[in-house]
N, C-alpha and C positions, 0 to 999 in steps of 0.2 A: 825599636822606637825609643827616643830619648824620654827619660822620666821627667815629670814636671811636678811643681808644688802649687798647692792652693793654700793661701795664707789669708785668713779672715782678719778683720780689724781687731777682734778681741782674742786672737790666738796667733802669737808670733811664731810658734813652732810649726815648721812645715810638715805636711803629711806626704811622704814620698811614695810614688807609685800608686797602684790600684789594688783594691781588695779582690783577689782572684777567687775567693771562696763564695762570693755572692755575685749577683748580677744576672743578666738575661742569659748568659752562656754557661753558667756554672753547671747545670745539669748535663749539657753537652760535653763539657770538659771531663766530668766524672766518668763518662762512658769510656774515655781514652786514658784513664788514670794509670792503667797498668801497662801502657805502651812505653817501650823504651825510647821511642822517638817523639815523646810528647812535646818537648821544647821545640823541636824542628817543626812539628805539625802546627803548633801555635804560631810560630814565626810565619809559616806559609799562609795560615788562615788570616793572620794579621795583614800580610801583604795583599792577600786577595780582597780583604775588606777595604783596604786603602784604594785598590783599583776600582772597587764597586762604587765608592763614594767620590772618586776623582772626578772633578767636574770642570767644565770649560770656562775660559776667561771671557767676561763681558765688560770691557773697560768703560769707565765713567770718568768724565773730566775731573781732574784733581782740583780741589779748592784751596789747597795749602801749598806751602813750599818750604824749603829748608832741608836740613839734613837730620837724619834720625840719630838720636843720642839718648843718653841716660838709660842705658840698659837695653836698648833695642838690639835685636838679633843681628842687624846689619844685612840681612838677606835682601836681595834686590826685589823679591816679591812683596816685601813690606811696603815698597814705595808705589804700589799699583792700586789706587782706589778702584772699587768696583770688582775686585778679584774675589772669586769664591774660594773658600778654605776647605781643606780636607781634614775632617775630624779623625782622630786616631782611635786605636783599639780600646784603650783604657777609658776614653771619654764616653764611649758608647756602652761599655760594660757597667760603669757606675755613674749614671746620669744624676745631675744635681742642678737645679735652676740657678742661673747667675744671680749673685747678690752683691749689693754695694759693700765694698771692703775686701772682696776677694782679690788676692794678689798672685801674680805669675812671674816666673823668672824672665820671660821675654814677651814681646808684643805678639809674636806668632803663637805662643801658648795661649794667650788670652783670646785671640781671635778664633783659634781652633776650638777652644772650650765653648765659646758662644755658638759657633757653627754646629757643634755636636748637639747642643740644646735646641737649635733651630730645626734640625732634621728630625729629632725626636718629637718636637712639638708640632711639626707639620708646615714649616716654611723654610725659606732659604736665606742665609745670612751672607752679606757682602760687606766689603770694606767701604765705609763712607768717607766723608771729608775729614781732614785733619787741620789743626790750627798750629802753625809754626812747629810742626812735628812734636808738639808737646801734649796734644789732646786728640785722640783718635775716636772716630765713631765706627761701631760695627752694627749694622742695621738690617732691617728687613729689605729684601730686594724689591719690594713694592713701595718703597718710601718716597720716591721722587714723583714729581708731577709730570704727567704726560702732556707733551706739547700738543696744542689743538691742531687737528688736521684741516687743511683747506679743502681737500677733496673728500666729500662725505661718501662717495661711491667707491673709494679705493678698496682694493682687496685687503683682507686681514693679513698681517704679516705672521707667517707661521711660527717664526722663531722669536717673536716679540713677547715681552712681559708687560702685562697691564699694570701700570703704576697707579697707586691709590693714595699717595701722600701718607703712608702708614707711619705712625710715630714710634713703633717698637724699635728699640735700639739700646745699646750699652755704650757708655763713654769710658774710655781707657786713658789713664794718665800715668806718667812715670812718678813713682813715690819711693824715695830712699833706695834707688837702684833697682826697683822692681816695677811691675805694671799692675795697676789697681783699677777695678771697676769703681768709678766715682758716681756713676748714675746709671740706673737700669729702669727701662720702661718696658713692660710686658704686654700692654694692651694693643691689639690689632684692630683695624677698622675694616677687615675683610675676612672671609672664611678661611680657615686653615685646613690643611690636608687631614682627613679624618683618621688616618692610620699611618704610623711611621713606615710600614711596609710599602705604602703607596708613594713614598717620596722618590722612589726610583724612576717614576714617570715624570718628574720635574725636568724641564728642558735643560737645566744646569747639570742634572745628574746623568744625562745621556752622553756618556764619555767612553771612548775606546782608546786605550793606551797604545803607544807606538808598537809595543811588543805584540799586543792583541791584533792590531792592524796587520802587522807583518805575518803573523800566524794565519789570520783569516785569508790574506792574499795567497798564501801557500795552499790553503784548502781549496780556494776558488780555482787556482791554476791546476789543481788535481781533479777538477770537475766535481767537487763535493757540493751538494745542494745546500742552499742557505739553511734550511731546516735541520739538515744533518750536521752542519757546522755548529748550529746553536746547541745541539745535543752534546757535541764534543766539548764545547766551552762549559756547559753545565756540569758534565762529568768531571772536568778538570777542576771545577770550583769546589767539588766535594760537598761538605755539609753547608757551606755558605754559597749555595748554588744560585743565588740571585744575581742576575746580570745587569749591568748598566746600559744595555742595549738589547734590542729584540731582533726577531727574524727580518722584519722590515728594514731595520737599520743596516743589518748585514747585507741584505739584498741591494739596498740603496748604495752601499759602499762599493759593491761589485759593479753595479751599473755605472756609477760615477767614475770608477777607475777605467772602465772600458771606454766610456765616452771621452775620457781624456786622452785616449790613444788614437792616433790617426787611423782611419779606415782605409785600407788599400783600395785602389781603384780597380776597375774590371780588368785592365790590362795586366796588372800584377797578378790577378786571379788566373788569367789565361796562362801567364808564365808558369805559375805554380802547377797548374793542371798539365801543361806540356812537359814539365819535369817529371810529373807523376807518370805520364804516358811513356816517357823514355825508360823509366824504371820498370814499368809493367806494360809490355806491348799490347796487352789485351784491354787496356783502358781506352774507351772510345769517347771523344769530345766533339760536340757540335756547337757551333757559335752562330748567333743571329747578329748581323751587322746592319747598320743604317747606310744611307747614301754616301756618307763620308767614311765608310769602312770602319766605323767605331763599333766595337762589340757592345751589344745591348743585353743579350741574354745568353745563357750557357746551359747545355745539357750534357751530362756525362754518365757513363755506366761502365761495367767491365764484363769480362767473359763469364765469370761465375753467375752474375746477375742475369745475363742473357740466357744462359743455360737453364737457370731456375725459372725464367719466364716461359721458356719452351715447355716446361713440365707443369708449372703451377700458375700459368697466366690466365686462368679462367675467370677469376674475380680480382679486381683491382680496387685499391683505395688511394685517394689522392688528398694529401694534407697540405694546408696553407697556413699553418700556425705560426711559422717562424719567418722573421725578416731581418735584414741587416740594419745597422744603426744609421750610418750617414747617408747611404744611397737609398735606403728604404727598399731594397730589392727583396723579393720574395725568395725564401729558401724552401723549396718544395721537394717532396719525395713521392714516388709512385711505388706502392708496395702491394704485397699479396700475402698468401699464407701457404706454408709448406705442409708436408704430410704429417707433421707433428702438431699442427695448429699454431705454429710460431710465425711471427712476422718476418717476411723477406722484403728487401728493398731492391726493386728492379732498376731504378734510375733516380738521379738527382738533378735538380735544375735551380739556377739562379735567374729569376725573371725580373725584368725592368719595371713591370707594373701589373695591375690586376685587370687589364683590359682583355676582352674576349679574343682580340687578335693575337695577343701574346700567348694566352693559353692554347689557342689553336695551333700556333707554331710549335709549342712544346709537344702537344699530342701527335702532330704530324711527324715531328722528329722522333718521338718515341716509337711510333709504328714503323718508321723507316729503319731505325736501328734494329728493331725486332723482326725484320724481314717480313713485315706486313701482317703478322699474326694478330688477330683481333681477340680481345677478351669477350666474355659473355655478359659480364655485369661490372658496374663501377659504383662505388659509394664514395661520396665526397662531402665536404662542408657545403652548407646552403649558400650558393653564390650563383646569380643569374649569368654572369660572364662565363663561369666554368660550364654551366649547363648549355649555354649557346655554343661554346667551342666543341663540346662533346657531340652535340646534335649535328654539327656540320662535318666533323671529322669521322665520327663513328655513329652514324644514325641508327644502326641496327642494335647497338649495345643498350642494355637495360641500365638506366641511371636512377640512383637513389640518393637522397640526402640523408646524412647521418642524424638519427633521432636525437642523440645526445647534444649535438651542436644546435639543432633547431630548438630544443627545449631550453637549453642554456640561454640562447638569444631571447627566447620568449620571456624567460624569467627576468632578464635585464630590461626588456621593453615594458613589461607589465608589472614591475615591482610595486608601485603604488596602488595600481588597480587590484592586484592580488591581495595586498595587505589589508585593503578595505573590505574584502569579501571572504574572510575566514578560510574555509576549507576548499576553496575553488582550486587551489594549486594541487593539493593531494588528490582531489577527485579527477582533475585533468590528467595527472600522471596515471592514475589507476585506469582511466578510460583508455588511454593510449596503449598502455602495457598489457591490459587484460582482455581486450576485445578479440574474439575468435572469428567473427564474421564481419563483413563490411556493413551489413544491416545493423548489427549490434552496435558498432561504433557510431554510425550515423544517427541512429535513434538516441543513443546515449549522449551524443554531442548536443542534439537539439534540446534534450531535457536539461542538460547542464546549463546551456545558455539561458534557457527560460527560468530556471531555478535561481540564477544569480543576476537576472536582468542585465545580461551582458551583450545583448544584440547590437548595441551601438558602438561596441569597441572595434575599431578598425583593424587592430593587429590580430585579434581573435578571428575576425572575418578573413584576414589574409591566411592565417593558419588553416582555416576551413577550406579555402579555395585551393590551397596547395597540398591538401591532405594526401592525395595520391602520390605525392613525391617523397613522403617521409614517414607516414604512419605505418607501423609494421604490418598491420592486417592486410594491407594492399600488396604486400610482398611475400605472403605466406607460401606461395607456390614457386618462389624464386630462390636460387641457391646463393645465400649470403651467409657463409658459415660463422656462427657464434657471435655475430654482431649484436645480438640482443643482450648479451652479457656485458661486454666491454665496449663495443663499437669498434669497427675496423680502423677508423681514423684514430681512435684513442689508442689502439694497439701500436700504431706507428709512433704516436707521441711518446709512448713509454720508452722507445729506443733512444730518443733524442733528449728527453727532458733532464737526464742526468749528465748530459754533455754540453748543452748549449742553453742560453736564455731565449725567451720568446723574441727578444730583439738583441742581436749580438753582432760582433764584427765578422766580416767576410772571412778573415783568417781563421777565426774559431770554427766556422762551419767546415772549412777545408781541412783543418787539423782533425776535427772529430769525425769526418767522413771515414777515414781509415779505421778509427777506433770502433765505429759502429759496425763496419763491415767485418772487422775481426771478431767483435762480440757475436755477430750473427753466425759466423763460421764455428766459433767455439761452442755455442749453444747447440748448433746442429750436430756437431761431433759428439757432444755429450748425450744428446737424445738418441742418436744412432747406436752408440755403445750401450745405452740403457735398454734400448729395445731388444737387444740380443740376450738379455737376461730374463728370467721367468719372474713375473710379478706375483705378489701375494694376492690371494682371493679372500673375500669376506664370507663366502658361502661355499656350499658343496655342490652348487648347481653346475651341471655340465655346460650350460650355455655361457656361464661366466668364464670358464676355462677355455672355451672355444674363442670367445672374444679376446682373451689374453694372447692367444696364438696368432690371430690374424691382424690385429690392429697394432699400430705403433704405440709406444708406452703412454704418451700424453693423450692420445685419443682414447686408449683403453680406459684411462682414469675417468674420462668424461662418460664413457659407456658404463663403467662400473657404478658411477654415481646414479645413472638412470636405473640400473638394475636394483640398487639399494632403495631408491625412491618407489620402485614398483611394488615393494612389499607394503606400502602404506595404503593400498587400494583394495577394495572388494569388487568383484565382478557381478554385474546383474545383466541377465540376458533379456533384451527388450523384444526382439524378433528372432525367432529360432534360426540360428546359424548365420545371421546377417547383421544385426544391430545389437551392440553391447554398450552398457553404461558402467563406468567406473566411478565408485564413490570413495572419497578419501575418508579413511577411518583413523589415520594417525597423521599428526602434523610433522613437517620436517623443515629444515632451514633452507632459506633462499629458494622457494619454489619459483619456477619460471612464470607460472600463471597463478595468481592468488584466487583460486576458485576450488570448489569441492567436488565437482563432477565433470566428466568428459565422456563424449560419445564416440564410438568407433564403429566403422562400417567394414564388413568382411565380404569380399567377392568370392562366392562359393566355387566358381570355376577355376580361379587361380590362387585361391587362399590368400590373396593380397589384403592387407589390413591398412585402412586409412583412418588416422586419428584427426580430430578437428583441430588439435594444436599444431599440426603440420610440421613438427620438428624434423622429421626425416627429410622432407623436401627442402627445408630451410638450412639445416646443418649437416645433413648427410649421415646421421646416426639415428637408430630407432629411439623413440621416446620411452619414458617409463611406462606409459599406458600400453604401448604395443608389447613391451617386455612382459607386462602383467598378463596379457592375453597369451603370449607364448607359454608362460608357466601354466596357465589354465588349460591350454591345449596339449601340454606335454611336449613342446618343441625343445629339443636339447641342443640344437645348433642354430645359429643365426642363418636364415635362408639367404641364398645368394642375391636375391632381389633387394635385400636390405643392406648389402655390403657395398659401399661406395669405394671403388678401387683406390682413390687418391689418399684415403686414410689408412691403407694397409701397409704393413712393414715391407712388402716386396715391390710396392708400386714404383718407387724411384729407380730401383735397380732394373726393373723391366723397361721403364721408359728410357733409361740410359742405353740399354741394349738395342732398343729400336732405333734410337738416334745414331748409335754407332754403325748399325747396318745401313742406315740411310746415308751416312757420310761416306761409307765404303762404296756404296752403289752409285753415288752421284759422281759427276765429273767436274773437273775444274778445281782450282785452288784459290778461290777468292777469300776475302778476309773473313766472311762468316763461317766458312768451313775450317779455316785455321783456328778461329776462336772456339768452334765446337770441339775440335780435336784437343786443343789446349785444356778446355774444361774437363773433358773426359779423362785425360791423362792425370790432371791435377787431382781429380776426385779419386781415381784408382790408387795413386801413390799415397794419398791421405788415408785411404782405407787400410792399405798394407801397413803403413807406419803406425796406425792406431793399434793394430793387432800385435806387432812385434816390438813395440817400443819398450816393453818391460824385459826383453831378453837381449842382453848386450851382444851375444855371439850372433844371433839372427840379424841384428841391426848391422853389424860389421859385414856379414855375408851379403846382405841386401845392398849395402853401399858399394861393395866390390863389384857386384853384378851390374849395378847401374853404371859404374865407371867403365866396365867392359863394354856395355851397350853403347855408351857415349863414344868410346873409341871406334867401335864398328860403324857407327853412323856418320863418322867423319867430323865429330865435334870434340875430339879428344884434346885439341889445343885451346878450347874455350876456357876462359877464366872468369870468375865472378868479379864484378867491379862495384 
């Protein structure tokens, strides 16, 4: 940065540069005094500070004319009244209020000095009018008079500055080849910013340089979430980590850029999917057209997804979080859960609207592609159109609305009502999450409504009337694995939120489809490899080692957590051999139910144990209370009646074997059988590759064998394209 001089009227000798031994950053600089790169670091920090304080132009009509002379810098920016100025590093290190008689080499130095004083004092300085280019005003940005509005009901302009006819300013004139403050007024007629650190929230300080915009664009194209992008910018800033923009600004930039790009129409989407189908013959695409043969909705899936549905299609979740920008089409996914408790996506759809007829078409298409196999249960966002479609297409399927979605919508609808009633929100959540019986919930609801005089609230009444569609206690006997912890729909959201925005371009959804599928496969391969290793146990109990042998790794970790929590309870026998009560004697983190006692019933003839928390029927693994009774009774292995096969390490392999035999026994070579064979071969080759990829000689031998098989089957002349 160029050095500048301040020359007072009674001191003709200039003081060149700034005193680096004092000022706000002296302590910080001493920390780095021994660094060999101190000068480079200071230069970088200085550049960063310049970026932080770089602010946008807001032009104001010029009141003067003529050419700049008598020592002006000649820079074109000096000719722009209303321009915000960027204070330099030295100005901020050694602040000194502007005084009459101060002189500067150029006009730019004078305006920058006053701008530094403005930011440290809590306001923003701009270039005001000039008179024949001989006298310039640098003034508060609230100095002008706001023109009266004719429309009193007009919306407030977000980016406007409320003018107040403030008189604070400095007058700069050329004197003896330099620029001198000839008049300084420091009184403001409006409140100033209480702290210099808060000036970054000024509209004029919200600035993003061209380099920052370019870097942010690269992060966005790499699917970096705005919050993560902000962390990267802050890390790059180092000790001067303050940013002239926030996460919202970064997100707005991304949305604005995407909205500026044309959204491809549905026909272009169809073309892209057709190309994908040529590259991968096992991709299946179904289109819904209108009377003019125009494509309105799309559904697609692939062989692996169909095979996964055959094995793990007992419980589905349906998510409608995402939509396209221009056409406002819904981007939806139908997902489930594999043997590791991970999310699987069985199919994707782009739907023209949220009408029940459109959802009905999608579910009918899904069942047709999946050869008519019905799920046992579905969980989805609260939507009457979806509920109607499911009741018509799959009337025998159990439908449940996602609790997290219902409560989030209730929070939006009841914001003011909840704020006026103190603890009603926390008590409502506690009632919904901790009720173990329907009677307990219904009595607690009545007491809550009476306690807060909320009987007249229509939305609470609606929640009550629909309670059997979303409150967990009404689904305690139904298998909806692990939805109480994260929500099934929330699990599918986790797959997409790092790749697309809630409203995004069609192209982005299509691009990220393959990324999501690849991520699912990679995670599945990692889980399968990890399940072949022996996990560590926290105790010497044989039942824990037995669990480690039978369950997949991710499910074992959940079971292990229940085993650990079981040690927090004491057992009390209420009725000999049949009724037991567990009392919590030690607290632990994140209990599923925030209560201190649980009752368990034991059936003497079968030794079956039923806990009132019903975790086994809900999630398919024994709860910590059942494990505590196992310890009490000396049970060293988990009884077979408490082992759900879909969570075991051998389940998928056994299911694949059954389907393989089914395909060999069946006749015909229709598309579904081709798909099944493709999926099985793909899975088998992937398993072999995973085992031998670390041995080069084995890989070479396997490749040669594959080529030999390819030649024997008559495909030796095939080439990759």
